C-alpha positions as CSV (number, residue, x, y, z in Angstrom):
1,X,-152.7,97.8,-12.1
2,X,-152.0,94.3,-10.8
3,X,-150.9,93.8,-7.2
4,X,-147.2,93.9,-6.5
5,X,-145.5,90.8,-5.1
6,X,-144.9,92.6,-1.8
7,X,-148.6,93.2,-1.4
8,X,-149.6,89.7,-2.3
9,X,-147.0,88.2,0.0
10,X,-148.1,90.3,2.9
11,X,-151.8,89.4,2.2
12,X,-151.1,85.6,2.0
13,X,-148.8,85.7,5.1
14,X,-151.3,87.5,7.3
15,X,-154.1,85.2,6.0
16,X,-152.1,82.1,6.8
17,X,-151.4,83.4,10.4
18,X,-155.0,84.4,11.0
19,X,-156.3,81.0,9.7
20,X,-153.7,79.1,11.7
21,X,-154.6,81.1,14.8
22,X,-158.3,80.4,14.4
23,X,-157.7,76.7,14.0
24,X,-155.5,76.5,17.0
25,X,-157.9,78.5,19.1
26,X,-160.8,76.5,17.8
27,X,-162.7,79.5,16.6
28,X,-165.2,78.7,13.9
29,X,-164.1,80.4,10.7
30,X,-165.2,81.0,7.1
31,X,-162.6,82.7,5.0
32,X,-163.9,84.5,1.9
33,X,-160.6,86.1,0.6
34,X,-161.3,89.0,-1.8
35,X,-165.0,88.3,-2.4
36,X,-166.9,91.2,-3.8
37,X,-169.2,92.8,-1.2
38,X,-171.8,95.3,-2.4
39,X,-174.7,97.2,-0.7
40,X,-176.8,99.0,-3.3
41,X,-178.7,100.8,-0.6
42,X,-175.5,102.4,0.6
43,X,-173.9,102.7,-2.9
44,X,-170.9,100.9,-1.5
45,X,-168.9,98.0,-2.6
46,X,-165.3,96.6,-2.6
47,X,-163.1,93.5,-2.6
48,X,-161.1,93.3,0.6
49,X,-157.6,91.8,0.5
50,X,-158.8,89.1,2.9
51,X,-162.0,88.7,4.9
52,X,-163.5,86.3,7.4
53,X,-166.6,85.3,9.2
54,X,-166.1,84.2,12.8
55,X,-169.0,85.1,15.0
56,X,-171.3,84.9,12.0
57,X,-169.7,81.8,10.4
58,X,-172.9,79.7,10.7
59,X,-174.9,82.4,8.9
60,X,-172.8,82.2,5.7
61,X,-172.4,78.5,5.4
62,X,-173.1,77.7,1.8
63,X,-173.1,81.3,0.7
64,X,-172.4,81.4,-3.1
65,X,-173.1,85.2,-3.6
66,X,-173.2,87.9,-0.9
67,X,-176.7,89.3,-0.4
68,X,-176.8,92.0,2.3
69,X,-180.5,91.4,2.9
70,X,-179.6,87.8,3.9
71,X,-176.0,87.8,4.9
72,X,-174.1,89.9,7.5
73,X,-171.0,91.7,6.5
74,X,-167.7,89.9,7.3
75,X,-166.6,90.0,10.9
76,X,-163.0,90.9,10.0
77,X,-161.4,92.4,6.9
78,X,-157.7,92.7,6.2
79,X,-156.3,95.6,4.1
80,X,-152.7,95.7,2.9
81,X,-151.8,99.3,2.5
82,X,-148.2,99.1,1.3
83,X,-148.9,101.4,-1.6
84,X,-151.3,104.3,-1.6
85,X,-154.8,103.5,-3.0
86,X,-156.7,106.1,-5.0
87,X,-160.0,105.3,-3.2
88,X,-160.3,105.7,0.6
89,X,-161.6,102.3,1.7
90,X,-162.4,102.7,5.4
91,X,-165.7,104.6,4.7
92,X,-166.7,101.8,2.3
93,X,-166.0,99.2,4.9
94,X,-168.1,101.2,7.4
95,X,-171.0,101.4,5.0
96,X,-170.8,97.7,4.5
97,X,-170.8,97.2,8.3
98,X,-167.5,95.3,8.7
99,X,-167.0,95.6,12.4
100,X,-163.3,94.9,12.6
101,X,-160.6,96.0,10.2
102,X,-156.9,95.1,10.3
103,X,-154.7,97.5,8.3
104,X,-151.1,96.5,7.5
105,X,-148.8,99.2,6.2
106,X,-145.7,97.0,5.6
107,X,-144.5,97.4,9.1
108,X,-147.3,97.0,11.6
109,X,-150.9,96.0,11.9
110,X,-153.4,98.5,13.2
111,X,-156.6,96.9,14.6
112,X,-159.7,99.2,14.1
113,X,-163.2,98.8,15.3
114,X,-166.3,100.3,13.8
115,X,-167.9,102.7,16.4
116,X,-171.5,103.7,16.7
117,X,-170.9,106.8,14.6
118,X,-169.7,104.7,11.7
119,X,-166.0,105.5,12.0
120,X,-163.1,103.2,12.6
121,X,-161.2,103.7,15.8
122,X,-157.8,102.1,16.5
123,X,-157.7,99.7,19.4
124,X,-155.0,97.7,21.2
125,X,-156.5,94.3,20.7
126,X,-158.9,92.3,18.6
127,X,-162.4,91.4,19.8
128,X,-162.2,88.3,17.5
129,X,-158.9,87.2,19.1
130,X,-159.0,88.9,22.6
131,X,-156.2,86.7,24.0
132,X,-153.8,87.5,21.2
133,X,-151.2,90.3,21.7
134,X,-151.2,92.0,18.3
135,X,-147.6,93.1,18.7
136,X,-146.4,89.5,19.1
137,X,-148.7,88.3,16.3
138,X,-147.2,90.8,13.9
139,X,-143.6,89.9,14.9
140,X,-144.2,86.6,13.0
141,X,-144.8,88.5,9.7
142,X,-141.2,89.5,8.9
143,X,-140.0,86.1,10.1
144,X,-142.1,84.5,7.4
145,X,-140.0,86.5,4.9
146,X,-136.6,85.8,6.3
147,X,-136.9,82.3,7.7
148,X,-138.3,78.9,6.5
149,X,-142.0,79.4,6.6
150,X,-142.9,75.9,7.8
151,X,-140.7,76.3,10.9
152,X,-142.1,79.8,11.6
153,X,-145.7,78.4,11.4
154,X,-144.8,75.6,13.7
155,X,-143.4,78.1,16.2
156,X,-146.5,80.3,15.7
157,X,-148.8,77.4,16.5
158,X,-146.8,76.6,19.6
159,X,-147.1,80.2,20.7
160,X,-150.8,80.4,20.1
161,X,-151.4,77.1,21.9
162,X,-149.8,78.6,25.0
163,X,-151.9,81.8,25.1
164,X,-154.0,82.4,28.2
165,X,-157.6,82.1,26.9
166,X,-159.3,83.0,30.2
């Protein structure tokens, strides 16, 4: 079944905010959208709604096809869970080794980190964006739906530029 407009809108909005934030914070970034990631040795594979390399950005420059024996898993994946999926995805992300997962349920973002036991644990902030209060970040999402997006992005950029990075 093709994605619903609500799903695609949320996906693109969160991606735009993440990418704007990375640019404003001068964090190296390599977005790979919904690229297929497979690990035959783990019998795992999926296409995230959005995914990014930040810490490992330099290791995937020029990557044309994901090869787990050469390339690390994405540093961050975004899952839009507005409708129920038939396949549980967190265990697949864990097998792939994605260390940070943001799950958006249509109301809020839950940031989850992969623990040593291979499970995702909710946390209050993102190690990729430690200076960013997630509750304030997510407050821009509904504004992107109800206000002119260019103006919201400009206000978002202003907010990000004032964050304490120490």
